[in-house]
N, C-alpha and C positions, 0 to 999 in steps of 0.2 A: 479463647478469652475475648478476643477482640469481637467477635461475633455476637458473645453475650452481652458485651456494653453496647453494642449497637442495637441489639433488640431491646435493651431496656432503655436507651436512649429514644427508640422509636415511640415506644409505649407509654414513656413520659411527655412526649411531643403530643401524642394523641390526646392524653390526660388532659394537657394543657388547652389543647385547641377545642376540647370537648367542653371544658370548664369555661373558656372563653365565651364559646358558641353559645353556651346554655344562658348567658346573660342578655343574649340578644334573642333567643327563641323561646325564653318562658319569663314570666314574671318572678318566679320561686326565687331566684338567687337573691334578687334584690330585697325581697319580702322577709326571706330569711335574714338578711344581714339587719333589715329594720325590727324583726322581733327580738335580736340578740342586742342590739342598740337600745331600744325603748324597754328593756327588761329592768322592772324595779322602778322605773318612774324618777321623777326629780323631786318629790315631796322633801321639803324642810319643815319639820314640825314647829309649832308655835312655842314660846318659850313657856306657857302655861298649859301645854298639850295633855300632861299629865293630869292636870285638875279636871281638865274637859273629859278626859276619858273615864274619869270616876263618876261623870255625872250621865254615862250612858250605858247601855248593853249590847252585846253583839251576838248574833247567830250567824255562822258563815255556812257559805255553799249550799243553801238551800235549792233544790231542784225544783225548777217550774216547767221545765218540759225534758221528755226523755230521747227527743230526736236528735240532739245534738251534746255532746259532753260538755260544753262550756255553757249550755243554759241555766246557769246557776246565779243566786243573788245571795249578798249579806244583806241581814236587816239591821240596823244600827238604830236603837231606841232612846229615847230621852226618859231618864229616870225620875225626873222631878215630879212636882205635884202640881201640874197643870190639867186644868179639866179638857180643854182641847189643844191637840196637838198636829199640825199640819204634816203632810207625808210628800217628801222629797224623792222622786224618781232620777237616780243619776245614772248617766250611760259615759263611760270612760271612752278616752281617746287612744290614739295608736295609729293613725294613718289608715284606718279601715283594716289594716293587717297585724296589727300587733298591739300591745296593752293590755291592761286587766284591770278589774275591780280592785285589786292589791294597791294599785299605783296611786288610788284616790281616797285610800281607806281613812287615813289620818285626817284629812280635811274634810270627807263627809261626817267622821266623829266629832269634829271640832265644831260644825254647823248644827250637829244634831245636839250637843251640850248647850245650845242656847235655846231649845224648845221644839225640836223638829224630831219626826222621824225619817231615816233615809233609806231606801230601797238602792243598793248599790247592785247595779245589773253588770253581768257578765253575758256576752252575746257571741256568737260564731262569726269566725274571721276569715277573710279574702286571704289566699286564694282558694281554701278549702270550702269556701262557699262563695257566691256571687251575689250582688244587687238585685232583687231587695230583700233578700233572707235575714240580713240584720235588723231591719225595720219589724219585718214579720215577726221575728223573734221579741224584738222589744213589746210588740202588741202581744206577744204569748204571755210575757211576763207579767205585763198589766192585768190581764184576762185572770192569770193564776191569782195575782195579788187581789184582785177583785173577787174572786171566787172564796178566797181564805181570810177576806178583811177582818171578819170575827174572831178568828184563830188568832191573828196574829197582832189583835187590837188596834188596827190601822183606820184612820179617817180618810176616807177618798172622796169626800166632798169638799176637800180643801187640799189640793194638791199643786205641785209643781213639777214641772219636768226640767231637768238641767244636764248640761253635757259639757266636756272639755275638748277641743281640738276636733277630731273627726267626731266624738259623740256629740258636740254642739251642733254639727251640720245633721246628724240622726236627729236630735232633740226639734231641731228646728222645722225639719221636714215631718216629722211625727206628730208634732204639735199643728202643723199646717194641714195635714190629714184629719186629725181630730176635728178641727174649726171649719173647713171648707169640703163640704159633699161632694161637688166635682171634682177635686184633687183627689179625693179619696177614690173616686171612681177612675180617674186617670191612673193612678198609682197603683190600683188594685189591692188596696189594703181598706179593710172595713174599719168603721170609727167605733173602737171599742170605749172610749172614753166620753164621757158626757160634758161639752164644752163649758157649761156651767160650773163644772168643780174646777177648773183649772184656775188657779190664781196667777199664774205666771210662768215665763219660761228663763230659764238662767243659760246665757251663753257665753262661754269663756273660750277664747282663742280659736273660733271655728272659721273653717273654709265653706264659703257659702254658694261656690260656682266652680267645682273642679277642673273645668274646661279653662278657665281663667287662670286658675293657679298655674295650669299647665303651661300657657301662653305666654304668662308674665313671669316665669320663673327668674330666678336672679342669676342663673348661670347654666352653662350647657350640662353640668353634671345635675344641676335639681331638675332641668327639663328633662333629663333621662331617669331620674329616680320618680318623679311624679307622672311620668308616662306610664311607667310600669306599676306605680301603685293604681293608677285607673285600670289599666290592664287586668289586674288582680281582682279589683273592686267588682268592675262591669264584665268581665269574663271576654273582651274583646280587645284586640291591638289595637284596632282604629277606634276606640272608645269615644274619642272627643265629640263626632257629631251624631252619635247615635241618640235615639228617641229617649231612652232612659236616661241619658247623661243631662240632656235638657229637663227631663223630667224631675230630676234631683237638685237643680239648681234653684235656690232661692232668689237669686236674684234676676234670671232669665222667667222664672214661673213664680212672680211674687204672690203671696198669698193674701187674697181679698179680706179674710179675717183673720186677727190673730189675738195674743194675749200680752198682757202687761209684761214687758221683757227687760231683763238686766242684761248688759253686752259689754263687754270688755276685751282687749287683745294687748299684747305687747307691741313695741314700736320699732322691734329689729327681728328679722328674721322670721316674721309670724304672718298673719292674713288681716293685719289692722285697716289696710284699705278695703278689704271686702266687707270687714266688721262694721266700720263707719257707713259705708254705703248702704249696707243692710239695714241698719240703724235708722239710716235718713228715710228709707223706703217704709219702715215699721211705723215711725212717726205720724205718717198720714194716717193710720190705721189705730194706733193704740198709744198707751203709754210706754215710753222707754226710757229708762236709766242707761245712759252712757257713761263708761269709766275708761278713758284713754289718756295717756301721758304723751308730753312732748319730749323727745329727746334730750333737751335741755334737763329734764327733771331727772335724767339717768337713763341708762341703757337697758330696756325690759326686754328679754326675749321671749321665744313661744312656752306658754305655759307658767310664766311668770308669777301668776299669782299663789301657785302652790309652794313657792318658797317663803315661806311664814316668818322668815328670819330677816325680812326687808321690808322697809317701809312702805315701798309700794305694795307688796302683797297684803300688808296688815291694813293698809287703808282702804284697798279694793274689797277685802273681806268685812270691815266696818261698813261700806257703802252696800254690800251685797246684804247685810244684816237689816240695814235701814230699811231696803227694797221688801225685804220678807218681811219685816214687819208692817211695812205701810201696806202691803197688798193682802196679807191673809186676813181671814174673817175669824171675829172672836169666838163662832159658836157653828157649829153643824147645820147647815142650811138644809130645809126640808125638801 
């Protein structure tokens, strides 16, 4: 009996060692935890969401590529009587390793109810894939929509690219690729979107330099987590000084040309300093609408804008609508 307990104890010890060791030998334990933590998102619907929903229709899980299981999108369309309805492509967040289009579905619906069609995109996540595959799949999604624009009744001469958290970084990089041929060549991703059709970029709570996020993390634990997020996304343990890491940075690889931009972030536990820095850089190139809040106005966390039961989120949404209404064109351009 003692021998049996001894064997069981040794086996448990080995399992513990393997479990602890795996955290240091692979990014997967941390990314698994993040996937579980982020599941379901943090959306809180607006008080009049039910009315907004009635103004829209939704087709879900439309496949834009067969290469990856997650290559699907939802199409949320405005049902009102407008001659021209701009199209917004939305890229969800989740630290590149988690998240889902379902997490932003209500927010996207709320936007659509004000006279927009929203293509809400899923894309493959790290560590199952590595950079730049998520960007390539976003490109694939656009190409699919472009090929089928008539079928879905979408205006692609009047579009916005939008994203939250990691999706904001992907949005900024994708737009930069479309606007700058040299950057497109460097990133080895083709220009599928006519720059003249992009009315604006919407960037919500995004990190724009992942090495800087890692370097200036607020605690040892967060450094540990961001280290493994980068490891998962770039596919290398020492990812911080890789060429592709610099290539992905919008702060170290500032786009020469960009589009009108709406940018916001929370003031606690998010990427506010990077958002402000990127906004300042963009102001030298294009029009920028910044929405940031001082801590005296209240503590606002990462992705605060999705909690539509708060005054700050409601104000940001109204500012976003003003931005959209001020940058869209009233008719399809030739």
